[in-house]
C-alpha positions as CSV (number, residue, x, y, z in Angstrom):
1,X,6.5,-16.3,-3.6
2,X,7.5,-19.8,-4.5
3,X,8.9,-20.8,-7.9
4,X,5.4,-22.0,-8.9
5,X,4.0,-18.6,-8.1
6,X,2.2,-19.6,-5.0
7,X,2.7,-17.7,-1.7
8,X,5.5,-19.1,0.5
9,X,4.7,-20.8,3.8
10,X,5.7,-17.7,5.7
11,X,3.5,-15.6,3.5
12,X,0.5,-17.9,4.1
13,X,1.1,-17.9,7.8
14,X,1.4,-14.1,7.7
15,X,-1.9,-13.8,5.8
16,X,-3.7,-16.1,8.3
17,X,-2.3,-14.3,11.4
18,X,-3.3,-11.0,9.9
19,X,-6.8,-12.3,9.3
20,X,-7.0,-13.5,12.9
21,X,-5.9,-10.2,14.2
22,X,-8.4,-8.4,12.0
23,X,-11.1,-10.7,13.2
24,X,-10.0,-9.9,16.8
25,X,-9.1,-13.5,17.7
26,X,-6.1,-11.6,19.0
27,X,-7.3,-8.1,20.0
28,X,-5.3,-5.0,20.2
29,X,-2.9,-5.2,23.2
30,X,-3.6,-8.9,23.3
31,X,-0.7,-11.5,23.4
32,X,-0.1,-13.9,20.6
33,X,0.7,-17.6,21.4
34,X,4.4,-18.4,21.6
35,X,6.3,-19.7,18.6
36,X,6.0,-23.3,19.5
37,X,2.2,-23.2,19.9
38,X,1.8,-21.2,16.6
39,X,4.0,-23.7,14.8
40,X,1.8,-26.5,16.0
41,X,-1.4,-24.6,15.2
42,X,-0.2,-23.9,11.6
43,X,1.6,-27.2,11.1
44,X,4.9,-25.4,10.1
45,X,8.4,-25.0,11.6
46,X,9.4,-22.3,14.1
47,X,11.6,-20.5,11.5
48,X,8.5,-20.1,9.3
49,X,6.6,-18.6,12.3
50,X,9.5,-16.3,13.0
51,X,9.5,-15.0,9.4
52,X,5.8,-14.3,9.6
53,X,6.1,-12.6,12.9
54,X,9.0,-10.5,11.7
55,X,6.9,-9.2,8.9
56,X,4.1,-8.3,11.3
57,X,6.6,-6.4,13.4
58,X,7.9,-4.6,10.3
59,X,4.4,-3.6,9.4
60,X,3.8,-2.2,12.9
61,X,1.0,-4.7,13.6
62,X,2.7,-6.5,16.5
63,X,5.5,-5.8,19.0
64,X,7.8,-8.3,20.6
65,X,8.6,-7.8,24.3
66,X,11.7,-9.5,25.6
67,X,10.8,-12.4,27.8
68,X,7.1,-11.8,27.4
69,X,6.2,-12.6,23.8
70,X,4.5,-10.8,20.9
71,X,1.5,-8.4,21.4
72,X,-0.9,-6.8,18.9
73,X,-0.3,-3.1,18.5
74,X,-2.8,-2.3,15.7
75,X,-5.6,-3.9,13.9
76,X,-5.7,-3.5,10.1
77,X,-8.8,-2.0,8.5
78,X,-11.5,-4.6,9.0
79,X,-12.7,-4.2,5.5
80,X,-9.4,-5.4,4.0
81,X,-10.1,-9.1,4.6
82,X,-13.7,-8.8,3.3
83,X,-12.4,-7.3,0.0
84,X,-9.3,-9.4,-0.5
85,X,-9.1,-13.1,-0.9
86,X,-6.8,-14.9,1.5
87,X,-3.4,-15.2,-0.1
88,X,-3.5,-11.9,-1.9
89,X,-2.8,-9.6,1.0
90,X,1.0,-10.3,0.9
91,X,1.1,-9.6,-2.8
92,X,-0.7,-6.3,-2.4
93,X,1.7,-5.2,0.4
94,X,4.7,-6.1,-1.6
95,X,3.4,-4.2,-4.6
96,X,3.0,-1.1,-2.5
97,X,6.5,-1.5,-1.0
98,X,7.9,-1.7,-4.5
99,X,5.9,1.3,-5.7
100,X,7.2,3.5,-2.8
101,X,10.8,3.3,-4.1
102,X,10.1,3.2,-7.9
103,X,7.5,6.0,-8.0
104,X,9.3,8.1,-5.5
105,X,12.3,8.1,-7.9
106,X,10.0,8.8,-10.8
107,X,8.5,11.8,-9.1
108,X,11.9,13.2,-8.5
109,X,13.0,12.8,-12.2
110,X,9.6,14.2,-13.3
111,X,10.2,17.4,-11.3
112,X,13.5,17.9,-13.2
113,X,12.3,17.0,-16.7
114,X,8.6,17.7,-17.0
115,X,7.3,20.1,-19.7
116,X,4.1,22.0,-20.1
117,X,2.4,19.1,-21.9
118,X,3.3,16.8,-19.0
119,X,1.9,19.2,-16.5
120,X,-1.3,19.5,-18.5
121,X,-1.7,15.8,-18.7
122,X,-1.2,15.4,-14.9
123,X,-3.7,18.2,-14.2
124,X,-6.3,16.6,-16.5
125,X,-6.0,13.2,-14.8
126,X,-6.2,14.9,-11.4
127,X,-9.3,16.8,-12.3
128,X,-11.0,13.5,-13.5
129,X,-10.0,11.8,-10.2
130,X,-11.3,14.7,-8.2
131,X,-14.6,14.6,-10.1
132,X,-14.8,10.8,-9.5
133,X,-14.5,11.4,-5.8
134,X,-17.2,14.0,-5.7
135,X,-19.5,11.5,-7.5
136,X,-18.6,8.7,-5.1
137,X,-16.9,6.8,-7.9
138,X,-13.7,4.7,-7.5
139,X,-11.7,6.6,-10.1
140,X,-9.1,3.8,-10.5
141,X,-8.4,4.6,-14.1
142,X,-7.9,8.3,-13.4
143,X,-5.5,7.5,-10.6
144,X,-3.5,5.2,-12.8
145,X,-3.4,7.7,-15.6
146,X,-2.1,10.3,-13.1
147,X,0.7,8.1,-12.0
148,X,1.5,7.1,-15.6
149,X,1.6,10.8,-16.6
150,X,4.2,11.4,-13.8
151,X,6.2,8.4,-15.1
152,X,6.1,9.7,-18.7
153,X,7.3,13.1,-17.5
154,X,10.6,11.4,-16.4
155,X,11.4,11.0,-20.1
156,X,12.6,7.5,-19.1
157,X,10.7,4.7,-20.7
158,X,11.8,2.2,-18.0
159,X,9.6,3.9,-15.4
160,X,6.6,3.8,-17.8
161,X,7.2,0.2,-18.7
162,X,7.4,-0.9,-15.0
163,X,4.1,0.8,-14.2
164,X,2.4,-0.5,-17.3
165,X,3.6,-4.1,-16.6
166,X,2.2,-3.9,-13.1
167,X,-1.0,-2.3,-14.2
168,X,-3.4,-5.1,-13.1
169,X,-1.7,-5.4,-9.7
170,X,-1.6,-1.7,-9.1
171,X,-5.3,-1.4,-10.2
172,X,-6.3,-4.1,-7.7
173,X,-4.6,-2.3,-4.9
174,X,-6.0,1.1,-5.9
175,X,-9.5,-0.3,-6.2
176,X,-9.2,-1.7,-2.7
177,X,-7.9,1.5,-1.4
178,X,-10.6,3.6,-3.1
179,X,-13.3,1.2,-1.8
180,X,-12.1,1.6,1.7
181,X,-11.8,5.4,1.3
182,X,-15.4,5.7,0.1
183,X,-16.6,3.7,3.1
184,X,-14.8,6.1,5.5
185,X,-15.4,9.6,6.5
186,X,-15.2,12.4,3.8
187,X,-12.0,13.7,5.4
188,X,-10.2,10.5,4.2
189,X,-11.1,11.4,0.6
190,X,-9.8,14.9,0.9
191,X,-6.6,13.5,2.5
192,X,-6.0,11.3,-0.6
193,X,-6.6,14.2,-2.9
194,X,-4.3,16.4,-0.9
195,X,-1.5,13.8,-1.1
196,X,-1.8,13.9,-4.9
197,X,-1.8,17.7,-5.0
198,X,1.4,17.8,-2.9
199,X,3.1,15.6,-5.5
200,X,1.9,17.6,-8.4
201,X,2.8,20.9,-6.7
202,X,6.4,19.8,-6.1
203,X,6.7,18.6,-9.7
204,X,5.3,21.8,-11.1
205,X,7.8,23.8,-9.0
206,X,10.7,21.7,-10.1
207,X,11.5,20.4,-6.7
208,X,12.8,16.8,-7.0
209,X,13.4,16.1,-3.3
210,X,10.0,17.4,-2.3
211,X,8.3,15.5,-5.2
212,X,10.0,12.2,-4.2
213,X,9.1,12.7,-0.5
214,X,5.5,13.6,-1.3
215,X,5.1,10.5,-3.6
216,X,6.7,8.2,-1.0
217,X,4.5,9.6,1.7
218,X,1.4,9.2,-0.4
219,X,2.0,5.5,-1.3
220,X,3.1,4.7,2.2
221,X,0.0,6.3,3.6
222,X,-2.2,4.4,1.2
223,X,-0.6,1.1,2.3
224,X,-0.9,2.1,6.0
225,X,-4.5,3.1,5.7
226,X,-5.3,-0.5,4.7
227,X,-2.8,-2.6,6.6
228,X,-2.0,-0.7,9.8
229,X,-5.4,0.6,10.5
230,X,-6.3,2.4,13.7
231,X,-5.9,1.4,17.4
């Protein structure tokens, strides 16, 4: 982001290329224009284009082939762009990336420090979220309460403060994820619930490494369900 809070030029180009790939202007296995042509199309320098392409490669959306150019590997979920205003996609991704590390660590500490009250609060939030799913509701508040309960179980106020300060951004991402999940097959809903259960089971058993791995896998999967999509 720029100092004024606006997306950088590389972020803007990334968002627009992502939209074009989602809209199948560049289909899966199709070749993107070269850097010079993209720079001319977007009215930016080649280093800006390179930065945007590097992010697309990191996200597993394109692949560069030496001497041949860049090719589309995967198309993000088509609904993402319809739900998200252009310019917000980058921020949502960065928020998920940040959460992977922070909440992975929180889950590990929670597994070591949780008490019976913490476990009861996690179970309560999970049951509400599960009921929301059965009723085809988004369950954003229950999801956030579950993640906050895990943060509180760390007995470290910094984890709680971070999640609370990011509340609106996290809620936006969760709402988008839930909206896409409800549009998909029922198996996707059960997958999301199973990911949460894996985190809670590891915390309940006092297994910090397993709890961290389960939380990181869950948040990574949530990001990938939106942004990597299916072939």
